[in-house]
PANU-211461 format. One record per atom (N, C-alpha, C): residue number from 1; residue in three letters; atom name; z negated, x negated, y. Coordinates in steps of 0.001 Angstrom, whole numbers. Layout:
BEGIN
{i:NUM	aa:ALA	at:CA	w:Z	u:X	v:Y}
...
REM end
This chain:
BEGIN
{i:1	aa:MET	at:N	w:-76758	u:-99419	v:98407}
{i:1	aa:MET	at:CA	w:-75328	u:-98890	v:99243}
{i:1	aa:MET	at:C	w:-74226	u:-100040	v:99418}
{i:2	aa:PRO	at:N	w:-72861	u:-98896	v:99640}
{i:2	aa:PRO	at:CA	w:-71926	u:-100424	v:100234}
{i:2	aa:PRO	at:C	w:-72219	u:-100818	v:101120}
{i:3	aa:ALA	at:N	w:-72045	u:-102384	v:101296}
{i:3	aa:ALA	at:CA	w:-71434	u:-102989	v:102128}
{i:3	aa:ALA	at:C	w:-70783	u:-102763	v:103811}
{i:4	aa:ASP	at:N	w:-69983	u:-101649	v:103764}
{i:4	aa:ASP	at:CA	w:-69331	u:-101276	v:104506}
{i:4	aa:ASP	at:C	w:-70001	u:-100057	v:105287}
{i:5	aa:ARG	at:N	w:-71420	u:-99174	v:103847}
{i:5	aa:ARG	at:CA	w:-71568	u:-97861	v:104789}
{i:5	aa:ARG	at:C	w:-73345	u:-98728	v:105671}
{i:6	aa:ARG	at:N	w:-73195	u:-100048	v:105074}
{i:6	aa:ARG	at:CA	w:-74453	u:-100341	v:105549}
{i:6	aa:ARG	at:C	w:-74793	u:-100668	v:106649}
{i:7	aa:ALA	at:N	w:-73152	u:-101399	v:107151}
{i:7	aa:ALA	at:CA	w:-72952	u:-102306	v:108454}
{i:7	aa:ALA	at:C	w:-72767	u:-101297	v:109643}
{i:8	aa:ALA	at:N	w:-72132	u:-99816	v:108836}
{i:8	aa:ALA	at:CA	w:-71233	u:-98791	v:109857}
{i:8	aa:ALA	at:C	w:-73207	u:-98287	v:110792}
{i:9	aa:MET	at:N	w:-74196	u:-97942	v:109321}
{i:9	aa:MET	at:CA	w:-74792	u:-97489	v:110053}
{i:9	aa:MET	at:C	w:-75823	u:-98370	v:110607}
{i:10	aa:CYS	at:N	w:-75903	u:-99889	v:110346}
{i:10	aa:CYS	at:CA	w:-76727	u:-100798	v:111726}
{i:10	aa:CYS	at:C	w:-76029	u:-100580	v:113452}
{i:11	aa:ARG	at:N	w:-74672	u:-101048	v:112690}
{i:11	aa:ARG	at:CA	w:-73657	u:-100304	v:114052}
{i:11	aa:ARG	at:C	w:-74191	u:-99342	v:114463}
{i:12	aa:THR	at:N	w:-74400	u:-98257	v:114364}
{i:12	aa:THR	at:CA	w:-74306	u:-96947	v:115495}
{i:12	aa:THR	at:C	w:-76194	u:-97338	v:115094}
{i:13	aa:ALA	at:N	w:-77309	u:-97646	v:114864}
{i:13	aa:ALA	at:CA	w:-78725	u:-97331	v:115258}
{i:13	aa:ALA	at:C	w:-78447	u:-97954	v:116162}
{i:14	aa:LEU	at:N	w:-77881	u:-100192	v:116291}
{i:14	aa:LEU	at:CA	w:-77956	u:-100474	v:117151}
{i:14	aa:LEU	at:C	w:-77630	u:-99618	v:118813}
{i:15	aa:GLN	at:N	w:-76785	u:-99402	v:118370}
{i:15	aa:GLN	at:CA	w:-76293	u:-98149	v:119697}
{i:15	aa:GLN	at:C	w:-77104	u:-97392	v:119974}
{i:16	aa:LYS	at:N	w:-78023	u:-96893	v:119525}
{i:16	aa:LYS	at:CA	w:-78300	u:-95681	v:119362}
{i:16	aa:LYS	at:C	w:-80661	u:-96125	v:119971}
{i:17	aa:ALA	at:N	w:-80289	u:-97016	v:119809}
{i:17	aa:ALA	at:CA	w:-81688	u:-97558	v:119894}
{i:17	aa:ALA	at:C	w:-81947	u:-97380	v:121567}
{i:18	aa:GLU	at:N	w:-83148	u:-97516	v:121972}
{i:18	aa:GLU	at:CA	w:-83508	u:-97743	v:122902}
{i:18	aa:GLU	at:C	w:-85290	u:-98649	v:123492}
{i:19	aa:ARG	at:N	w:-85183	u:-98708	v:122450}
{i:19	aa:ARG	at:CA	w:-86221	u:-100067	v:122603}
{i:19	aa:ARG	at:C	w:-86106	u:-101307	v:121790}
{i:20	aa:ASP	at:N	w:-86389	u:-101982	v:122515}
{i:20	aa:ASP	at:CA	w:-86557	u:-103632	v:122000}
{i:20	aa:ASP	at:C	w:-86922	u:-103190	v:120107}
{i:21	aa:ASP	at:N	w:-87608	u:-103266	v:119806}
{i:21	aa:ASP	at:CA	w:-88394	u:-103257	v:118620}
{i:21	aa:ASP	at:C	w:-87676	u:-102751	v:117601}
{i:22	aa:ASP	at:N	w:-87167	u:-101355	v:118304}
{i:22	aa:ASP	at:CA	w:-86415	u:-101006	v:116740}
{i:22	aa:ASP	at:C	w:-84637	u:-101228	v:116759}
{i:23	aa:LYS	at:N	w:-84530	u:-102169	v:118153}
{i:23	aa:LYS	at:CA	w:-82826	u:-103074	v:117987}
{i:23	aa:LYS	at:C	w:-83574	u:-104549	v:116915}
{i:24	aa:ARG	at:N	w:-85063	u:-104911	v:117435}
{i:24	aa:ARG	at:CA	w:-84824	u:-105843	v:116086}
{i:24	aa:ARG	at:C	w:-85472	u:-105359	v:114906}
{i:25	aa:LEU	at:N	w:-85382	u:-104204	v:114482}
{i:25	aa:LEU	at:CA	w:-85125	u:-103481	v:113216}
{i:25	aa:LEU	at:C	w:-84172	u:-103723	v:112647}
{i:26	aa:VAL	at:N	w:-82991	u:-102857	v:113172}
{i:26	aa:VAL	at:CA	w:-81309	u:-103282	v:112761}
{i:26	aa:VAL	at:C	w:-81234	u:-105130	v:112677}
{i:27	aa:LEU	at:N	w:-81556	u:-106330	v:113240}
{i:27	aa:LEU	at:CA	w:-81505	u:-107731	v:113166}
{i:27	aa:LEU	at:C	w:-82300	u:-107972	v:111996}
{i:28	aa:GLU	at:N	w:-83376	u:-107639	v:111517}
{i:28	aa:GLU	at:CA	w:-84010	u:-107590	v:110316}
{i:28	aa:GLU	at:C	w:-82870	u:-106895	v:109004}
{i:29	aa:VAL	at:N	w:-82695	u:-106265	v:109092}
{i:29	aa:VAL	at:CA	w:-81532	u:-105796	v:107941}
{i:29	aa:VAL	at:C	w:-80408	u:-106374	v:108386}
{i:30	aa:VAL	at:N	w:-79727	u:-106926	v:109186}
{i:30	aa:VAL	at:CA	w:-79025	u:-108079	v:109468}
{i:30	aa:VAL	at:C	w:-79363	u:-109329	v:108560}
{i:31	aa:LEU	at:N	w:-79918	u:-109628	v:108608}
{i:31	aa:LEU	at:CA	w:-81070	u:-110337	v:107705}
{i:31	aa:LEU	at:C	w:-80895	u:-111050	v:106311}
{i:32	aa:ARG	at:N	w:-81121	u:-109553	v:106422}
{i:32	aa:ARG	at:CA	w:-81622	u:-109242	v:105175}
{i:32	aa:ARG	at:C	w:-79582	u:-109616	v:103734}
{i:33	aa:TYR	at:N	w:-79088	u:-108947	v:104660}
{i:33	aa:TYR	at:CA	w:-77513	u:-108699	v:104146}
{i:33	aa:TYR	at:C	w:-76317	u:-109360	v:104565}
{i:34	aa:PRO	at:N	w:-76373	u:-110642	v:105301}
{i:34	aa:PRO	at:CA	w:-75724	u:-111308	v:105728}
{i:34	aa:PRO	at:C	w:-74018	u:-111144	v:104654}
{i:35	aa:SER	at:N	w:-73512	u:-111029	v:106444}
{i:35	aa:SER	at:CA	w:-72200	u:-110228	v:105672}
{i:35	aa:SER	at:C	w:-71290	u:-110813	v:107302}
{i:36	aa:ALA	at:N	w:-69785	u:-111240	v:107314}
{i:36	aa:ALA	at:CA	w:-68727	u:-110874	v:108715}
{i:36	aa:ALA	at:C	w:-69127	u:-109638	v:109363}
{i:37	aa:ALA	at:N	w:-69229	u:-108326	v:108869}
{i:37	aa:ALA	at:CA	w:-69390	u:-107639	v:109244}
{i:37	aa:ALA	at:C	w:-70642	u:-107356	v:109317}
{i:38	aa:MET	at:N	w:-71803	u:-108206	v:109245}
{i:38	aa:MET	at:CA	w:-73679	u:-107839	v:110035}
{i:38	aa:MET	at:C	w:-73386	u:-108484	v:111169}
{i:39	aa:ARG	at:N	w:-72566	u:-109964	v:110939}
{i:39	aa:ARG	at:CA	w:-73075	u:-110994	v:111690}
{i:39	aa:ARG	at:C	w:-71954	u:-110799	v:113283}
{i:40	aa:ALA	at:N	w:-71632	u:-109890	v:113489}
{i:40	aa:ALA	at:CA	w:-70546	u:-108962	v:114403}
{i:40	aa:ALA	at:C	w:-71657	u:-108172	v:114975}
{i:41	aa:ILE	at:N	w:-72426	u:-107604	v:114133}
{i:41	aa:ILE	at:CA	w:-73501	u:-106528	v:114199}
{i:41	aa:ILE	at:C	w:-74365	u:-107034	v:115853}
{i:42	aa:ALA	at:N	w:-74981	u:-108415	v:115039}
{i:42	aa:ALA	at:CA	w:-75873	u:-109644	v:115753}
{i:42	aa:ALA	at:C	w:-75222	u:-109833	v:116931}
{i:43	aa:LEU	at:N	w:-73908	u:-110352	v:116622}
{i:43	aa:LEU	at:CA	w:-73561	u:-110832	v:118423}
{i:43	aa:LEU	at:C	w:-73559	u:-110071	v:118925}
{i:44	aa:GLU	at:N	w:-73160	u:-108600	v:118804}
{i:44	aa:GLU	at:CA	w:-73734	u:-107158	v:119707}
{i:44	aa:GLU	at:C	w:-74442	u:-107687	v:120616}
{i:45	aa:ALA	at:N	w:-75375	u:-107331	v:119676}
{i:45	aa:ALA	at:CA	w:-77572	u:-107838	v:119909}
{i:45	aa:ALA	at:C	w:-77786	u:-108851	v:120943}
{i:46	aa:ALA	at:N	w:-77251	u:-109652	v:121199}
{i:46	aa:ALA	at:CA	w:-77189	u:-111241	v:121357}
{i:46	aa:ALA	at:C	w:-76886	u:-110550	v:123360}
{i:47	aa:ASN	at:N	w:-75754	u:-109577	v:123234}
{i:47	aa:ASN	at:CA	w:-75491	u:-109086	v:124860}
{i:47	aa:ASN	at:C	w:-76686	u:-108332	v:125297}
{i:48	aa:ASP	at:N	w:-78227	u:-108054	v:124529}
{i:48	aa:ASP	at:CA	w:-79191	u:-107598	v:125394}
{i:48	aa:ASP	at:C	w:-80005	u:-108946	v:125760}
{i:49	aa:PRO	at:N	w:-80011	u:-109194	v:127182}
{i:49	aa:PRO	at:CA	w:-81055	u:-110040	v:127065}
{i:49	aa:PRO	at:C	w:-82688	u:-110115	v:126755}
{i:50	aa:ALA	at:N	w:-82678	u:-109294	v:126117}
{i:50	aa:ALA	at:CA	w:-84585	u:-109469	v:125578}
{i:50	aa:ALA	at:C	w:-83906	u:-109845	v:123697}
{i:51	aa:LEU	at:N	w:-83060	u:-109820	v:123394}
{i:51	aa:LEU	at:CA	w:-82757	u:-109846	v:122509}
{i:51	aa:LEU	at:C	w:-81614	u:-111390	v:121495}
{i:52	aa:LYS	at:N	w:-80982	u:-111845	v:123103}
{i:52	aa:LYS	at:CA	w:-80662	u:-113284	v:122360}
{i:52	aa:LYS	at:C	w:-80737	u:-113795	v:121799}
{i:53	aa:ASP	at:N	w:-82025	u:-114352	v:122349}
{i:53	aa:ASP	at:CA	w:-81394	u:-115876	v:121035}
{i:53	aa:ASP	at:C	w:-82102	u:-115529	v:119466}
{i:54	aa:GLU	at:N	w:-82365	u:-114572	v:119528}
{i:54	aa:GLU	at:CA	w:-83319	u:-113628	v:118026}
{i:54	aa:GLU	at:C	w:-81972	u:-113685	v:117571}
{i:55	aa:ALA	at:N	w:-80912	u:-112049	v:118047}
{i:55	aa:ALA	at:CA	w:-79849	u:-112273	v:117205}
{i:55	aa:ALA	at:C	w:-78984	u:-113563	v:117045}
{i:56	aa:LEU	at:N	w:-78821	u:-114808	v:118104}
{i:56	aa:LEU	at:CA	w:-78214	u:-115591	v:117801}
{i:56	aa:LEU	at:C	w:-78134	u:-116285	v:116926}
{i:57	aa:LEU	at:N	w:-79798	u:-116485	v:116441}
{i:57	aa:LEU	at:CA	w:-80073	u:-117291	v:115053}
{i:57	aa:LEU	at:C	w:-79549	u:-115967	v:113787}
{i:58	aa:VAL	at:N	w:-79825	u:-114895	v:114296}
{i:58	aa:VAL	at:CA	w:-79251	u:-113992	v:112919}
{i:58	aa:VAL	at:C	w:-78089	u:-113707	v:113236}
{i:59	aa:ALA	at:N	w:-77263	u:-113386	v:113661}
{i:59	aa:ALA	at:CA	w:-76130	u:-114047	v:113732}
{i:59	aa:ALA	at:C	w:-75752	u:-115446	v:112624}
{i:60	aa:THR	at:N	w:-76092	u:-116573	v:113434}
{i:60	aa:THR	at:CA	w:-75692	u:-117593	v:112825}
{i:60	aa:THR	at:C	w:-76286	u:-117822	v:111124}
{i:61	aa:ALA	at:N	w:-77323	u:-116831	v:110916}
{i:61	aa:ALA	at:CA	w:-77627	u:-116807	v:109503}
{i:61	aa:ALA	at:C	w:-76734	u:-115937	v:108932}
{i:62	aa:ALA	at:N	w:-76478	u:-115219	v:109332}
{i:62	aa:ALA	at:CA	w:-75274	u:-114325	v:108460}
{i:62	aa:ALA	at:C	w:-73899	u:-115043	v:108735}
{i:63	aa:ALA	at:N	w:-73497	u:-116078	v:109143}
{i:63	aa:ALA	at:CA	w:-72757	u:-116771	v:108897}
{i:63	aa:ALA	at:C	w:-73139	u:-117705	v:107455}
{i:64	aa:SER	at:N	w:-74100	u:-117946	v:107382}
{i:64	aa:SER	at:CA	w:-74035	u:-119183	v:106589}
{i:64	aa:SER	at:C	w:-73992	u:-118660	v:104997}
{i:65	aa:GLY	at:N	w:-74030	u:-117383	v:105643}
{i:65	aa:GLY	at:CA	w:-74305	u:-117072	v:104502}
{i:65	aa:GLY	at:C	w:-75455	u:-116431	v:103510}
{i:66	aa:ARG	at:N	w:-76492	u:-116528	v:104190}
{i:66	aa:ARG	at:CA	w:-77736	u:-116475	v:103783}
{i:66	aa:ARG	at:C	w:-78978	u:-116409	v:104747}
{i:67	aa:GLY	at:N	w:-79819	u:-115229	v:103774}
{i:67	aa:GLY	at:CA	w:-80260	u:-114856	v:105092}
{i:67	aa:GLY	at:C	w:-81685	u:-115625	v:105332}
{i:68	aa:PHE	at:N	w:-82517	u:-115475	v:106041}
{i:68	aa:PHE	at:CA	w:-84043	u:-116243	v:106110}
{i:68	aa:PHE	at:C	w:-84835	u:-115051	v:106791}
{i:69	aa:ASP	at:N	w:-85888	u:-115515	v:106579}
{i:69	aa:ASP	at:CA	w:-87121	u:-114849	v:106330}
{i:69	aa:ASP	at:C	w:-87670	u:-114705	v:108271}
{i:70	aa:ARG	at:N	w:-88074	u:-113583	v:108569}
{i:70	aa:ARG	at:CA	w:-88934	u:-113147	v:109896}
{i:70	aa:ARG	at:C	w:-90270	u:-114004	v:110527}
{i:71	aa:ALA	at:N	w:-90990	u:-115107	v:109404}
{i:71	aa:ALA	at:CA	w:-91334	u:-115839	v:109498}
{i:71	aa:ALA	at:C	w:-90467	u:-117163	v:110064}
{i:72	aa:GLU	at:N	w:-89527	u:-117664	v:108966}
{i:72	aa:GLU	at:CA	w:-88427	u:-118246	v:109306}
{i:72	aa:GLU	at:C	w:-88381	u:-117824	v:110872}
{i:73	aa:LEU	at:N	w:-87528	u:-117562	v:111441}
{i:73	aa:LEU	at:CA	w:-87350	u:-116941	v:112554}
{i:73	aa:LEU	at:C	w:-88065	u:-117198	v:113586}
{i:74	aa:GLY	at:N	w:-88864	u:-116460	v:113267}
{i:74	aa:GLY	at:CA	w:-89853	u:-116549	v:114483}
{i:74	aa:GLY	at:C	w:-90730	u:-118261	v:114717}
{i:75	aa:LYS	at:N	w:-90723	u:-119094	v:113781}
{i:75	aa:LYS	at:CA	w:-90431	u:-120396	v:113706}
{i:75	aa:LYS	at:C	w:-89209	u:-121323	v:114449}
{i:76	aa:ALA	at:N	w:-88343	u:-120333	v:114926}
{i:76	aa:ALA	at:CA	w:-87647	u:-121152	v:114828}
{i:76	aa:ALA	at:C	w:-87473	u:-120913	v:116127}
{i:77	aa:LEU	at:N	w:-87624	u:-119560	v:116259}
{i:77	aa:LEU	at:CA	w:-87716	u:-119702	v:117819}
{i:77	aa:LEU	at:C	w:-88747	u:-119736	v:118861}
{i:78	aa:ALA	at:N	w:-89877	u:-120167	v:118319}
{i:78	aa:ALA	at:CA	w:-90743	u:-120661	v:118794}
{i:78	aa:ALA	at:C	w:-91085	u:-122053	v:119295}
{i:79	aa:GLN	at:N	w:-90254	u:-122830	v:118314}
{i:79	aa:GLN	at:CA	w:-89943	u:-124508	v:118542}
{i:79	aa:GLN	at:C	w:-88329	u:-124542	v:119327}
{i:80	aa:GLY	at:N	w:-87848	u:-123523	v:119776}
{i:80	aa:GLY	at:CA	w:-86588	u:-123436	v:120874}
{i:80	aa:GLY	at:C	w:-85329	u:-124415	v:120204}
{i:81	aa:SER	at:N	w:-85500	u:-124151	v:118508}
{i:81	aa:SER	at:CA	w:-84591	u:-125485	v:118405}
{i:81	aa:SER	at:C	w:-83129	u:-124674	v:117427}
{i:82	aa:HIS	at:N	w:-82851	u:-123990	v:118299}
{i:82	aa:HIS	at:CA	w:-81556	u:-122629	v:117937}
{i:82	aa:HIS	at:C	w:-80937	u:-123647	v:119077}
{i:83	aa:LYS	at:N	w:-79735	u:-123530	v:118160}
{i:83	aa:LYS	at:CA	w:-77994	u:-124447	v:119354}
{i:83	aa:LYS	at:C	w:-76732	u:-122720	v:118053}
{i:84	aa:PRO	at:N	w:-76567	u:-122040	v:119457}
{i:84	aa:PRO	at:CA	w:-75613	u:-121325	v:119531}
{i:84	aa:PRO	at:C	w:-74597	u:-121032	v:119299}
REM end
């Protein structure tokens, strides 16, 4: 799938999702396919207080050009080691 189409689908899914768990699924896709467009989507998700910490970590991973898995993300959140 072309990157721009994937990003558009993620943005739409994030906007339409009502449950936090569904929004987190979008963030998992952002983790798998990091890019500038995906980073922007993660930053949009950071406006939601329930997703803020997780979304900022995902945005950081997208900016670095490498994804990291959900286990790593969970460890980082648990340790409170994120630096927005």
